[in-house]
C-alpha positions in Angstrom: 0.0 0.0 0.0 2.9 2.4 0.8 4.2 1.7 -2.7 0.9 2.8 -4.3 0.7 5.9 -2.0 4.1 7.0 -3.2 3.9 6.1 -6.8 0.4 7.0 -7.9 0.3 10.7 -7.0 3.7 11.3 -8.5 2.7 9.4 -11.7 -0.3 11.7 -12.0 2.0 14.7 -11.8 4.4 13.1 -14.2 1.6 12.6 -16.7 0.5 16.2 -16.4 4.1 17.4 -16.9 4.8 15.0 -19.8 1.7 16.1 -21.7 2.8 19.7 -21.6 6.5 19.7 -22.2 7.8 16.1 -21.9 10.1 14.8 -19.2 7.4 13.2 -17.1 9.7 10.1 -16.7 12.0 12.3 -14.6 9.2 12.2 -12.0 7.6 8.8 -12.5 10.7 6.6 -12.7 12.2 8.1 -9.5 8.8 7.6 -7.9 9.0 3.8 -8.5 12.6 3.7 -7.4 12.0 5.8 -4.2 9.3 3.3 -3.2 12.0 0.5 -3.2 11.3 -1.2 -6.6 14.5 -2.6 -8.2 15.8 -0.6 -11.2 14.8 -2.9 -14.1 11.3 -3.5 -12.6 11.0 0.2 -12.1 11.8 0.9 -15.7 9.5 -1.8 -17.0 6.5 -0.9 -14.8 7.1 2.8 -15.6 6.8 1.9 -19.3 3.4 0.4 -18.7 1.9 3.4 -16.8 3.5 5.8 -19.3 2.1 4.0 -22.3 -1.4 4.2 -20.9 -1.1 8.0 -20.3 0.7 8.7 -23.5 -2.1 7.1 -25.6 -4.6 9.7 -24.2 -2.2 12.6 -24.8 -1.4 11.4 -28.3 -5.1 11.2 -29.2 -5.8 14.7 -27.9 -2.9 16.1 -29.9 -4.0 14.2 -33.0 -7.6 15.5 -32.6 -6.2 19.1 -32.4 -4.3 18.6 -35.7 -0.8 18.7 -34.2 0.4 15.4 -35.6 1.5 15.4 -39.3 0.3 11.9 -40.3 3.1 10.8 -42.7 5.9 12.4 -40.7 4.5 10.9 -37.5 4.2 7.4 -38.9 7.8 7.5 -40.4 9.2 8.7 -37.1 7.2 6.3 -35.0 8.5 3.3 -37.1 12.1 4.4 -36.4 11.4 4.7 -32.7 9.9 1.2 -32.8 13.2 -0.1 -34.2 15.4 1.8 -31.7 13.5 1.3 -28.5 13.8 -2.5 -28.2 17.5 -2.2 -28.8 17.8 0.2 -25.9 15.7 -2.0 -23.7 17.9 -5.1 -24.4 21.0 -3.1 -23.6 19.4 -1.9 -20.3 18.6 -5.5 -19.2 22.3 -6.4 -19.5 23.5 -3.8 -17.0 23.5 -4.6 -13.2 21.6 -2.3 -10.9 24.8 -0.8 -9.3 26.4 0.1 -12.6 23.1 1.4 -13.9 23.0 3.8 -10.9 26.5 5.0 -11.5 25.6 5.7 -15.1 22.6 7.7 -14.0 24.9 10.0 -11.9 26.2 11.2 -15.3 22.9 11.1 -17.1 20.9 13.2 -14.6 23.2 16.3 -14.5 23.2 16.3 -18.3 19.4 16.0 -18.3 19.1 18.8 -15.8 21.3 21.0 -18.0 19.1 20.5 -21.0 16.0 21.1 -19.0 17.4 24.4 -17.7 18.4 25.5 -21.1 15.5 24.3 -23.3 14.7 27.8 -24.6 13.4 26.3 -27.8 10.5 24.7 -25.9 9.1 28.2 -25.5 9.5 29.2 -29.2 6.3 29.3 -31.2 8.0 29.8 -34.6 6.5 28.4 -37.7 8.4 25.6 -39.4 9.7 25.8 -42.9 8.2 23.6 -45.6 8.8 19.9 -45.0 11.1 18.0 -47.5 13.1 14.8 -47.5 15.7 16.4 -45.2 13.0 17.1 -42.6 11.8 13.5 -42.8 15.4 12.1 -42.5 16.2 14.4 -39.6 13.1 13.4 -37.7 13.6 9.7 -38.4 17.2 9.8 -37.1 16.1 11.7 -34.0 13.3 9.2 -33.4 15.7 6.2 -33.8 18.4 7.3 -31.5 16.1 8.7 -28.9 14.1 5.5 -29.2 17.2 3.7 -28.1 17.6 6.1 -25.2 14.0 5.7 -24.2 14.2 1.9 -24.2 17.5 2.0 -22.3 16.6 4.6 -19.6 13.7 6.9 -20.6 13.3 10.0 -18.4 13.7 13.2 -20.4 13.0 11.6 -23.8 10.0 13.9 -24.4 12.0 17.0 -23.5 14.9 16.0 -25.7 12.5 15.3 -28.6 10.9 18.7 -28.3 14.3 20.3 -28.1 15.8 18.5 -31.1 12.6 18.7 -33.3 12.4 22.4 -32.8 16.1 23.2 -33.1 17.4 20.7 -35.6 14.3 19.7 -37.6 12.9 23.3 -37.5 9.4 22.2 -36.6 7.0 24.5 -34.9 6.3 24.0 -31.2 2.8 22.5 -31.9 4.1 20.1 -34.6 7.0 19.1 -32.4 4.7 18.3 -29.5 2.5 16.2 -31.7 5.4 14.2 -33.3 7.0 13.8 -29.9 3.8 12.1 -28.6 3.7 9.8 -31.7 7.4 8.8 -31.1 7.0 8.4 -27.4 4.0 6.2 -27.7 5.6 3.8 -30.2 8.9 3.7 -28.3 7.1 3.0 -25.0 5.0 0.2 -26.5 8.1 -1.5 -28.1 10.2 -1.3 -24.9 7.3 -2.3 -22.7 6.8 -5.5 -24.8 10.6 -6.2 -24.3 10.3 -5.8 -20.5 7.2 -7.9 -20.3 8.8 -10.7 -22.2 11.7 -10.6 -19.8 9.3 -10.6 -16.8 10.4 -7.1 -15.5 7.0 -5.5 -15.1 4.7 -5.4 -12.0 1.5 -5.7 -13.9 -1.0 -4.7 -11.2 1.0 -1.7 -10.0 1.5 -0.7 -13.6 -2.2 -0.8 -14.4 -3.2 1.1 -11.3 -0.5 3.8 -11.8 -1.5 3.9 -15.5 -5.0 5.2 -14.5 -3.3 8.1 -12.7 -1.1 8.6 -15.7 -4.1 8.8 -17.9 -5.7 11.4 -15.7 -2.5 13.5 -15.6 -2.0 13.3 -19.3 -5.6 14.2 -20.1 -5.5 17.3 -17.9 -2.0 18.3 -19.0 -2.7 18.0 -22.7 -5.5 20.5 -22.1 -3.0 23.0 -20.7 -0.5 22.9 -23.6 0.4 26.6 -23.4 3.5 28.7 -22.9 2.7 29.4 -19.3 2.2 25.6 -18.7 5.8 25.0 -19.7 7.0 27.4 -17.1 5.4 25.2 -14.4 7.2 22.1 -15.6 10.8 23.3 -15.3 11.0 23.8 -11.5 9.1 20.5 -10.8 11.5 18.5 -12.9 14.6 20.2 -11.4 13.4 19.5 -7.8 12.7 15.8 -8.6 16.0 15.5 -10.4 17.9 16.9 -7.4 16.2 14.5 -5.0 16.8 11.5 -7.3 20.4 12.4 -7.8 21.0 12.7 -4.0 19.2 9.4 -3.4 21.3 7.5 -5.9 24.5 9.1 -4.7 23.7 8.1 -1.1 22.9 4.5 -2.1 26.1 4.2 -4.0 28.3 5.6 -1.2 26.6 3.4 1.4 27.2 0.3 -0.6 30.8 1.2 -1.0 31.2 1.8 2.7 
């Protein structure tokens, strides 16, 4: 019961944050780990709840016309290829070494979150051509690998890269991000389920909270909404970083 009390409210907040500006995994994955769930089970179970919530957000973005169908499908297919590769790599790494790796990943993630100025840019993208498609597909593939391997911050990275490198508008970037995130989450979730690394009941219950958070958050896709996300992510990142550092030091001692 304590696990549910810790996880479910934070997963709701993560869904809300993720629907607005990505990065919800920075809140939801630490929630699972703070509750005492082993790393690989935390990642797998987080994929389940994230999938449920992302489906809702993706549908709302599609309904509002933010997802360019052809570009979304091409990018999603590349993410489907990359995500299982990342998940398989993740399953080969022991918990201790995974935590050490996260000590490097988390500060880098925080840096990007603090400097993601492009997420507040409402510019209009230039006309789409084959370069746009190739760029988006490459971004989807490599961040699909990252999402399957670790996950948190994927949505934020996607928004940043799609606006800055692919030159998509904020609205289109948000829509394509949801399409990529959904396909990547589904592919990596299947990999974790096959390897028996998912707590199904907890994932389903937390998924209901993720659905609620994503539904509400996708309705607040505004510039002011993005400003709310930044401090929440940084606070959770800091707590998570300190927790992992303490665990590593205590094990060494």
